[in-house]
DOLUM-976705 format. One line per field, with one value per residue: residue number from 1; x, z, y of N, C-alpha, C, O in turn. Coordinates in Angstrom, 2 decimals. Last residue first. Layout:
i <- NUM; ... $
nx <- X; ... $
nz <- Z; ... $
ny <- Y; ... $
cax <- X; ... $
caz <- Z; ... $
cay <- Y; ... $
cx <- X; ... $
cz <- Z; ... $
cy <- Y; ... $
ox <- X; ... $
oz <- Z; ... $
oy <- Y; ... $
END
This chain:
i <- 98; 97; 96; 95; 94; 93; 92; 91; 90; 89; 88; 87; 86; 85; 84; 83; 82; 81; 80; 79; 78; 77; 76; 75; 74; 73; 72; 71; 70; 69; 68; 67; 66; 65; 64; 63; 62; 61; 60; 59; 58; 57; 56; 55; 54; 53; 52; 51; 50; 49; 48; 47; 46; 45; 44; 43; 42; 41; 40; 39; 38; 37; 36; 35; 34; 33; 32; 31; 30; 29; 28; 27; 26; 25; 24; 23; 22; 21; 20; 19; 18; 17; 16; 15; 14; 13; 12; 11; 10; 9; 8; 7; 6; 5; 4; 3; 2; 1 $
nx <- 12.19; 14.91; 16.60; 16.21; 17.26; 19.40; 21.25; 20.73; 22.38; 24.64; 25.44; 26.07; 28.23; 28.11; 26.86; 24.82; 24.47; 21.35; 20.72; 19.82; 17.24; 17.24; 18.07; 15.63; 14.26; 14.87; 14.45; 11.97; 11.21; 14.13; 15.09; 15.21; 14.28; 12.05; 10.60; 11.51; 9.80; 7.14; 8.04; 7.83; 6.34; 7.80; 7.34; 9.77; 9.58; 10.47; 12.96; 14.23; 13.60; 15.83; 18.65; 18.76; 18.90; 20.93; 23.21; 23.53; 22.04; 22.39; 23.07; 20.39; 19.60; 17.65; 15.54; 14.15; 10.41; 7.49; 3.78; 0.71; -0.51; -2.11; -3.05; -2.84; -1.69; 0.95; 0.81; 1.12; 2.04; 2.30; 5.03; 8.14; 11.73; 14.57; 17.35; 21.21; 24.29; 24.68; 24.95; 26.81; 25.77; 25.67; 25.49; 24.07; 24.14; 22.02; 23.33; 23.43; 21.21; 17.85 $
nz <- -21.48; -22.17; -20.67; -17.77; -18.34; -19.31; -17.01; -15.41; -16.72; -16.77; -13.77; -13.06; -15.25; -17.34; -15.94; -13.17; -11.20; -9.11; -6.87; -5.63; -6.58; -8.90; -10.51; -10.28; -11.89; -14.33; -14.42; -14.82; -17.07; -19.46; -21.31; -22.05; -21.39; -21.39; -20.44; -17.68; -17.38; -17.83; -15.41; -12.98; -13.89; -12.90; -11.18; -9.96; -7.82; -8.49; -9.92; -7.30; -6.06; -7.76; -7.48; -4.64; -4.82; -6.81; -4.70; -2.43; -2.20; 0.41; -0.32; -1.03; 0.47; -1.73; -0.04; 1.02; 1.58; 2.16; 0.67; -0.07; -3.61; -5.79; -9.75; -12.49; -13.52; -12.97; -9.08; -6.36; -3.50; -0.75; 1.07; 2.78; 3.07; 5.34; 3.04; 2.92; 2.15; 0.17; -4.01; -6.00; -8.87; -12.28; -14.68; -17.48; -20.17; -22.26; -25.34; -27.13; -28.10; -28.43 $
ny <- 10.60; 9.84; 11.52; 9.90; 8.06; 7.61; 8.69; 6.42; 4.68; 6.32; 6.11; 3.81; 1.06; -1.04; -2.48; -2.36; -5.04; -6.72; -6.78; -4.63; -4.01; -2.27; -4.31; -5.96; -4.13; -4.27; -7.38; -7.26; -6.09; -5.95; -2.79; -0.33; 1.91; 2.11; -0.32; -0.12; 2.05; 0.98; -1.03; 1.10; 3.82; 7.22; 9.35; 10.45; 9.08; 6.81; 7.00; 7.84; 5.54; 3.91; 4.61; 4.67; 1.96; 1.30; 2.43; 1.19; -1.67; -4.60; -8.00; -10.19; -13.68; -16.54; -18.48; -21.49; -22.50; -23.94; -23.86; -24.56; -24.98; -26.48; -26.83; -26.43; -27.27; -25.28; -24.20; -21.81; -21.48; -19.30; -19.39; -18.16; -18.49; -17.68; -16.87; -16.28; -14.57; -12.67; -13.04; -11.55; -9.90; -9.55; -7.13; -6.16; -3.66; -2.34; -1.01; 1.54; 3.62; 4.35 $
cax <- 11.09; 14.45; 17.08; 16.05; 16.27; 18.20; 21.23; 20.15; 21.22; 24.72; 25.42; 24.89; 28.08; 28.70; 28.17; 24.96; 24.52; 22.92; 21.31; 20.89; 17.15; 16.61; 19.28; 16.75; 13.82; 15.06; 15.93; 12.77; 11.12; 13.03; 15.52; 15.43; 16.54; 12.92; 10.45; 11.58; 11.44; 7.82; 7.52; 8.57; 5.97; 7.56; 6.11; 9.39; 9.43; 8.95; 11.86; 14.43; 13.25; 14.32; 17.65; 18.89; 18.22; 19.90; 23.16; 22.92; 22.93; 21.51; 23.42; 21.40; 19.41; 19.01; 15.76; 15.35; 11.89; 8.00; 5.19; 1.40; 0.12; -1.86; -3.60; -4.48; -2.22; 0.66; 1.43; 0.12; 2.70; 1.46; 3.77; 6.53; 10.32; 13.31; 16.32; 19.74; 23.44; 25.19; 24.22; 27.62; 26.05; 25.21; 26.45; 23.89; 24.86; 22.69; 22.43; 23.93; 21.92; 18.49 $
caz <- -21.02; -23.21; -21.79; -18.02; -17.37; -20.20; -18.01; -15.02; -16.47; -18.09; -14.92; -12.70; -14.52; -17.21; -16.18; -14.80; -10.83; -10.44; -7.10; -5.52; -5.27; -7.53; -10.62; -9.63; -10.18; -13.31; -14.46; -13.89; -15.80; -19.12; -20.31; -22.99; -20.88; -21.66; -21.77; -18.02; -16.89; -18.33; -16.55; -13.67; -13.42; -13.68; -11.61; -11.17; -7.71; -8.25; -10.64; -8.51; -5.42; -7.26; -8.71; -5.22; -4.08; -7.07; -6.40; -2.45; -3.09; 0.26; 0.26; -1.58; 0.09; -1.68; -1.03; 1.04; 0.45; 2.47; 1.01; 0.84; -1.75; -5.19; -7.98; -11.32; -13.26; -14.53; -10.45; -7.78; -5.19; -1.94; 0.22; 2.81; 3.17; 4.12; 4.31; 2.52; 2.66; 1.07; -2.05; -5.25; -8.01; -11.12; -14.03; -15.91; -19.84; -21.24; -24.64; -26.98; -29.30; -27.87 $
cay <- 10.58; 9.20; 11.35; 11.37; 7.88; 7.21; 9.37; 7.99; 4.63; 5.97; 7.35; 3.53; 2.49; 0.74; -2.83; -2.89; -4.04; -6.86; -8.34; -4.82; -4.23; -1.63; -3.26; -6.39; -4.47; -3.06; -6.50; -7.96; -5.49; -6.65; -4.38; -1.48; 1.51; 3.45; 0.15; -0.93; 2.09; 2.33; -1.20; -0.16; 2.47; 6.57; 8.60; 10.95; 10.24; 6.71; 6.42; 8.97; 6.87; 3.07; 4.70; 5.78; 2.73; 1.00; 3.40; 2.83; -1.39; -3.17; -6.48; -9.72; -12.25; -15.64; -18.13; -20.77; -22.69; -22.88; -24.24; -23.22; -25.38; -25.05; -27.10; -25.89; -28.16; -25.03; -24.90; -22.42; -21.50; -20.00; -18.57; -19.14; -17.30; -18.37; -16.20; -17.12; -15.18; -12.84; -12.98; -12.68; -9.95; -10.70; -8.05; -6.22; -5.46; -2.64; -2.91; 0.87; 2.84; 4.27 $
cx <- 10.74; 12.75; 15.42; 15.90; 15.63; 17.32; 19.73; 19.84; 20.20; 22.81; 24.32; 24.46; 27.09; 28.52; 28.87; 26.35; 24.97; 22.84; 21.76; 21.48; 18.73; 17.20; 18.37; 17.66; 14.86; 14.82; 15.93; 13.84; 11.77; 12.42; 13.98; 15.67; 16.12; 14.47; 11.92; 12.25; 12.31; 9.37; 7.80; 8.61; 7.90; 7.44; 6.08; 7.87; 9.35; 8.72; 10.16; 13.00; 13.59; 13.94; 15.93; 18.02; 17.94; 18.94; 21.37; 22.18; 22.48; 22.49; 22.54; 21.79; 20.97; 18.95; 16.98; 15.37; 12.69; 9.17; 6.36; 3.02; 0.99; -1.34; -2.75; -4.15; -3.24; -1.06; -0.09; 0.98; 1.18; 2.23; 2.98; 6.07; 9.34; 11.88; 15.19; 18.77; 21.99; 25.24; 25.03; 25.81; 26.20; 26.21; 26.01; 24.80; 24.51; 22.90; 23.27; 23.08; 22.64; 19.91 $
cz <- -22.08; -22.84; -22.61; -19.44; -17.86; -19.89; -19.31; -16.32; -16.19; -18.02; -15.90; -13.73; -14.38; -16.28; -16.24; -15.34; -12.91; -10.65; -7.99; -6.28; -4.92; -6.11; -9.41; -9.32; -9.60; -11.89; -13.68; -13.69; -14.10; -17.18; -20.19; -21.96; -21.56; -21.62; -22.47; -19.64; -17.71; -18.31; -17.45; -14.85; -13.93; -13.09; -12.69; -11.82; -9.14; -7.86; -10.26; -9.69; -6.75; -6.60; -8.98; -6.72; -3.96; -5.74; -6.56; -3.96; -3.04; -0.41; -0.11; -0.75; 0.04; -1.01; -0.69; 0.21; 1.29; 1.70; 1.52; 1.39; -0.92; -3.27; -7.12; -10.25; -13.44; -14.40; -11.22; -8.98; -5.78; -3.28; -0.20; 1.99; 2.22; 4.38; 3.85; 3.19; 1.85; 2.12; -1.51; -4.14; -6.79; -9.54; -12.67; -15.32; -18.61; -20.57; -23.52; -25.70; -28.57; -28.57 $
cy <- 11.78; 9.46; 10.90; 11.94; 9.51; 7.91; 9.41; 8.73; 5.92; 5.26; 7.26; 5.32; 2.69; 1.42; -1.57; -1.77; -3.53; -6.01; -8.52; -6.53; -4.99; -2.43; -2.36; -5.37; -5.15; -3.15; -5.40; -7.85; -6.11; -5.57; -4.91; -2.47; 0.50; 2.68; 1.02; -1.17; 1.00; 2.21; -0.24; -0.59; 1.91; 5.00; 7.49; 10.05; 11.20; 7.88; 6.85; 8.35; 7.44; 4.66; 4.45; 6.12; 3.77; 1.26; 2.69; 3.00; 0.36; -2.52; -5.06; -8.13; -11.62; -14.08; -16.63; -19.94; -21.16; -23.43; -23.30; -24.11; -24.40; -25.98; -26.13; -26.50; -27.46; -26.13; -25.47; -22.67; -22.64; -20.33; -19.60; -18.44; -18.49; -17.55; -17.33; -16.88; -16.08; -14.03; -13.43; -12.59; -10.44; -9.75; -8.79; -7.86; -5.37; -3.48; -1.72; 0.03; 1.71; 3.65 $
ox <- 9.60; 11.92; 14.91; 15.08; 14.50; 16.56; 19.20; 18.77; 19.14; 22.08; 23.29; 23.35; 26.39; 28.67; 29.79; 26.58; 25.34; 21.73; 22.37; 22.53; 18.81; 17.50; 19.14; 18.13; 15.05; 15.14; 16.61; 14.31; 11.92; 13.04; 12.96; 16.81; 17.20; 15.57; 12.57; 13.29; 13.42; 10.03; 8.84; 9.70; 8.72; 8.11; 5.11; 7.50; 8.97; 7.57; 9.18; 12.19; 12.54; 14.65; 15.16; 17.28; 16.97; 18.02; 20.49; 21.10; 21.41; 23.62; 22.20; 20.93; 22.05; 18.39; 17.06; 15.18; 12.17; 9.13; 6.28; 3.13; 1.85; -1.63; -2.60; -5.14; -4.21; -1.82; -1.21; 1.61; 0.63; 2.91; 3.17; 6.32; 9.67; 11.31; 14.92; 19.13; 21.83; 26.24; 25.91; 25.90; 25.59; 27.26; 26.26; 24.70; 24.56; 21.98; 24.20; 22.15; 22.61; 19.71 $
oz <- -22.11; -23.52; -23.49; -19.54; -18.25; -20.70; -19.90; -16.69; -16.74; -19.01; -15.88; -14.23; -15.22; -16.46; -15.57; -15.08; -13.72; -10.59; -8.34; -6.06; -4.02; -5.03; -8.91; -8.18; -8.40; -10.98; -12.66; -12.63; -12.96; -16.48; -20.69; -21.98; -21.99; -21.88; -23.49; -20.08; -18.22; -19.35; -18.05; -15.36; -14.78; -12.11; -13.23; -12.97; -9.25; -7.43; -10.96; -10.17; -7.39; -7.49; -9.91; -7.08; -3.27; -5.76; -6.43; -4.28; -3.47; 0.08; -1.28; -0.60; 0.52; -1.68; 0.34; -0.85; 1.87; 1.20; 1.37; 2.37; -1.33; -2.44; -7.58; -9.59; -14.18; -15.30; -10.85; -9.68; -5.55; -3.94; 0.12; 1.85; 1.36; 5.12; 2.73; 4.32; 0.67; 2.79; -1.90; -3.41; -6.05; -9.62; -11.79; -15.53; -18.32; -20.21; -23.58; -25.17; -29.24; -29.68 $
oy <- 12.25; 8.86; 11.60; 12.85; 9.82; 8.44; 10.35; 9.22; 6.20; 5.31; 7.94; 5.55; 2.12; 2.63; -1.11; -0.59; -4.38; -5.46; -9.52; -7.12; -5.82; -1.92; -1.54; -5.29; -4.98; -2.38; -5.27; -8.28; -5.67; -4.77; -4.43; -2.95; 0.09; 3.17; 0.79; -1.66; 1.16; 2.30; -0.48; -0.35; 2.24; 4.68; 6.96; 10.27; 12.36; 8.02; 7.08; 9.14; 7.33; 5.14; 4.69; 7.04; 4.11; 0.44; 3.54; 3.49; 0.78; -2.45; -4.85; -7.26; -11.97; -13.21; -15.95; -20.53; -20.21; -24.55; -22.08; -24.84; -23.62; -26.84; -25.00; -26.83; -27.60; -25.77; -25.81; -21.88; -23.72; -19.54; -20.77; -17.25; -19.31; -16.75; -17.76; -16.56; -16.39; -14.30; -14.20; -11.60; -9.67; -9.10; -7.96; -9.07; -4.18; -4.23; -0.91; 0.64; 0.68; 3.15 $
END
């Protein structure tokens, strides 16, 4: 890999309420609610995820192949970010580096 993949954020389209148990560094925790941003579905992100899963490549392995963090690959698949150079380069890297 020679070129670093740059990611551009997508603006959220709204928020949704979520809830769960939150653990704190001091060992305590609590059940609480929060608002989190929602993003529009991205057809290319969904296609990328489907291809990754069909190829049997884990999120962590895909991140290593692409030179990204696993959270970045997840954000791509969920439509939170898009690759600056386009999706074709990501698909090619996934094919070429395995």
